[in-house]
C-alpha positions in Angstrom: -189.2 83.0 18.2 -189.3 80.4 15.6 -193.1 80.6 15.1 -192.6 84.5 15.4 -189.9 84.9 12.3 -191.9 82.3 10.2 -195.2 83.8 10.7 -193.8 87.5 9.7 -191.8 85.9 6.9 -195.5 84.6 5.4 -196.6 87.7 5.4 -194.3 89.5 3.9 -194.1 86.8 0.9 -198.3 87.7 0.8 -197.6 91.0 1.0 -194.7 91.2 -2.0 -196.1 88.9 -4.4 -199.6 87.1 -3.6 -201.3 90.9 -2.1 -200.6 92.4 -5.6 -202.0 89.2 -7.7 -204.7 88.8 -5.3 -206.1 92.3 -6.3 -205.5 91.9 -10.3 -207.3 88.6 -10.0 -210.6 90.2 -8.9 -213.3 91.2 -11.5 -211.6 94.0 -13.9 -213.3 94.9 -17.2 -210.2 94.1 -19.4 -209.3 90.4 -18.1 -212.9 88.9 -17.8 -213.5 87.2 -20.8 -217.0 88.2 -22.9 -219.6 85.5 -22.2 -219.4 82.3 -24.5 -220.9 82.9 -27.9 -220.5 87.0 -28.2 -217.8 87.7 -30.3 -215.6 90.3 -30.5 -216.4 93.6 -32.5 -215.5 97.0 -33.0 -217.5 99.0 -30.5 -219.0 102.8 -30.5 -221.2 104.7 -28.1 -222.9 102.5 -25.0 -222.3 98.8 -25.3 -223.4 96.1 -22.9 -223.0 92.6 -22.9 -224.7 90.1 -21.0 -224.8 86.7 -19.8 -226.3 83.5 -21.6 -228.8 83.4 -19.5 -229.7 86.8 -20.1 -228.2 88.4 -17.1 -226.5 91.9 -17.8 -222.6 91.5 -17.4 -221.1 94.7 -18.5 -221.7 98.1 -19.5 -219.5 101.0 -20.8 -218.6 103.5 -23.6 -216.6 102.8 -26.9 -215.1 105.3 -28.8 -213.8 104.0 -32.3 -213.9 100.5 -30.7 -211.5 101.6 -27.7 -212.7 101.8 -24.2 -213.8 105.5 -22.9 -214.6 106.4 -19.1 -216.3 104.0 -16.4 -217.1 100.5 -17.4 -218.7 98.2 -14.7 -218.9 94.4 -14.8 -221.7 92.5 -12.7 -222.4 89.4 -11.3 -225.2 87.4 -12.3 -227.3 88.3 -9.3 -227.1 91.9 -10.9 -224.5 93.0 -7.9 -221.8 95.2 -9.4 -218.6 93.2 -9.5 -216.0 95.5 -10.6 -215.5 99.2 -12.2 -212.6 101.1 -13.8 -211.9 104.1 -15.4 -210.5 103.9 -19.2 -208.8 106.7 -21.7 -208.3 105.5 -24.9 -208.5 101.8 -24.1 -205.8 102.3 -20.9 -206.9 101.9 -17.5 -207.0 105.7 -16.2 -208.8 106.4 -13.2 -210.5 104.7 -10.0 -210.7 101.1 -10.4 -212.8 99.1 -7.6 -213.9 95.3 -6.9 -216.8 93.9 -4.9 -218.0 91.1 -3.2 -221.4 89.6 -4.4 -223.3 90.8 -1.4 -221.9 94.3 -2.3 -219.2 94.8 -0.2 -216.3 96.9 -1.2 -213.3 94.6 -1.7 -210.2 97.0 -2.9 -210.1 100.4 -4.4 -207.2 102.1 -6.2 -206.4 104.1 -8.9 -204.6 103.4 -12.4 -202.5 106.8 -14.3 -201.6 105.9 -17.9 -202.4 102.3 -17.3 -200.1 101.7 -14.6 -201.3 101.2 -10.7 -200.3 104.2 -8.5 -200.1 105.7 -5.2 -202.4 103.4 -2.4 -204.4 100.7 -3.0 -206.7 99.6 -0.2 -208.0 96.3 0.6 -210.9 95.8 2.8 -212.4 93.5 5.3 -216.0 92.7 5.0 -217.1 94.9 7.5 -215.7 98.0 5.7 -212.4 98.5 7.8 -209.2 98.8 6.0 -207.1 95.4 5.6 -204.3 96.6 3.7 -202.9 99.9 2.4 -200.1 99.5 -0.2 -198.1 102.1 -1.8 -197.4 101.7 -5.3 -195.7 103.5 -8.3 -195.7 102.2 -12.2 -197.5 99.1 -11.2 -195.1 98.1 -8.4 -194.9 98.2 -4.6 -192.8 101.1 -3.7 -193.1 103.1 0.0 -194.6 101.7 3.0 -197.3 99.1 3.1 -199.7 98.9 6.5 -201.6 96.0 7.5 -204.2 95.8 10.2 -206.1 93.4 12.3 -210.1 93.1 11.7 -210.4 95.9 14.9 -207.9 98.8 13.1 -204.8 97.6 15.0 -201.7 98.3 13.1 -199.8 94.9 12.5 -197.1 95.5 10.2 -195.2 98.5 8.6 -193.3 97.1 5.6 -191.2 99.4 3.2 -190.4 98.6 0.0 -188.4 100.0 -2.9 -189.2 98.5 -6.6 -191.1 95.7 -5.2 -188.2 94.6 -2.8 -188.1 95.0 1.0 -186.0 97.8 1.8 -185.3 99.8 4.9 -187.1 99.0 8.6 -189.8 96.5 8.8 -192.3 96.7 11.7 -194.3 94.3 13.8 -197.0 95.3 16.1 -199.0 94.0 19.1 -202.5 94.9 19.7 -202.6 98.3 20.7 -200.1 99.6 18.9 -196.9 98.0 21.0 -193.8 97.4 19.0 -193.0 93.8 18.9 -189.8 93.5 16.2 -188.1 95.9 13.9 -185.8 94.4 11.3 -183.5 96.1 8.6 -183.7 95.1 5.0 -181.4 95.9 1.7 -182.5 94.1 -1.3 -184.6 91.8 -0.1 -182.5 90.6 2.5 -182.2 91.0 6.2 -179.0 93.9 6.9 -178.4 95.8 10.1 -179.7 95.7 13.4 -182.5 94.3 14.9 -184.9 94.4 17.5 -187.1 92.3 19.5 -189.7 93.4 22.5 -191.9 92.2 25.1 -195.2 93.0 25.4 -194.5 95.3 28.0 -191.9 97.4 25.9 -188.8 95.9 27.0 -186.4 94.3 25.2 -186.5 91.0 24.3 -183.4 90.4 21.9 -180.9 92.2 19.6 -178.4 91.6 17.1 -177.2 92.3 13.6 -177.6 90.9 10.3 -175.5 90.9 7.2 -176.3 89.9 3.4 -179.3 88.1 5.2 -177.3 86.2 7.6 -177.3 86.7 12.1 -173.9 87.7 12.4 -174.5 89.0 16.0 -177.0 88.3 18.9 
C-alpha cells in the first residue's frame, strides 16, 4: 500500500503543478524570444521573423504594434511548433503546441488573457493523455488522466488550484481502485481502497490530513 500511496501522491503533484507548467513551457508566441540580432520594433501588418540561418521562425499580423489574430511559431525544420490567437496583444482563442514531427501535444483556449475551460494533453499517437479544467488560469473542476490505451486512470477534483472533493483512481477497465476525499489540499473524511475484483480492501477516515480511523 505504501507504493500505491506514493504513486498516487506523485501523480497529484504532477497534475497540480507540473502539468500546467509543462503546457506553458511548450512553444508559445509570446514566450519564445526573437532570434538573436533582430531588434524589437513597432510592427504593422503581416510580420515574419527568421532564424539566423534563414528558416522561418514566426509569422502573424500586427495592428499598431500589437498582435492581432493567429500567430504561428515554427521549428527550424519548418514544422509548426505552436499557434495562438491574440486580440489586442492578449491571448484570446485557440492555443496549440506540436512536436517536431507534427503531432499535436496540447490544445486549449484563452479568454481575455487567461486559460479557460478544458486543456487537453495528448500521447504521440493522438490519444488523450490528460483533460484539465481551468477557470481564470487555475485548475478548477475535474482533471482526468488516461493511460496510452485510453483507459481512465484518475479523476481529480480541484477548486482554485487545490485538491477539493473526491479523487478516484482506476485500474484497467475502469475498475475503481481507490477514492479519497480532500479539503483544502488535505485528506479529509472517509476513504476506500478496493481489490481488482471490486471487493473492499480497506477503508478509514482522515481528519486534517491525518489518518484517524482504519
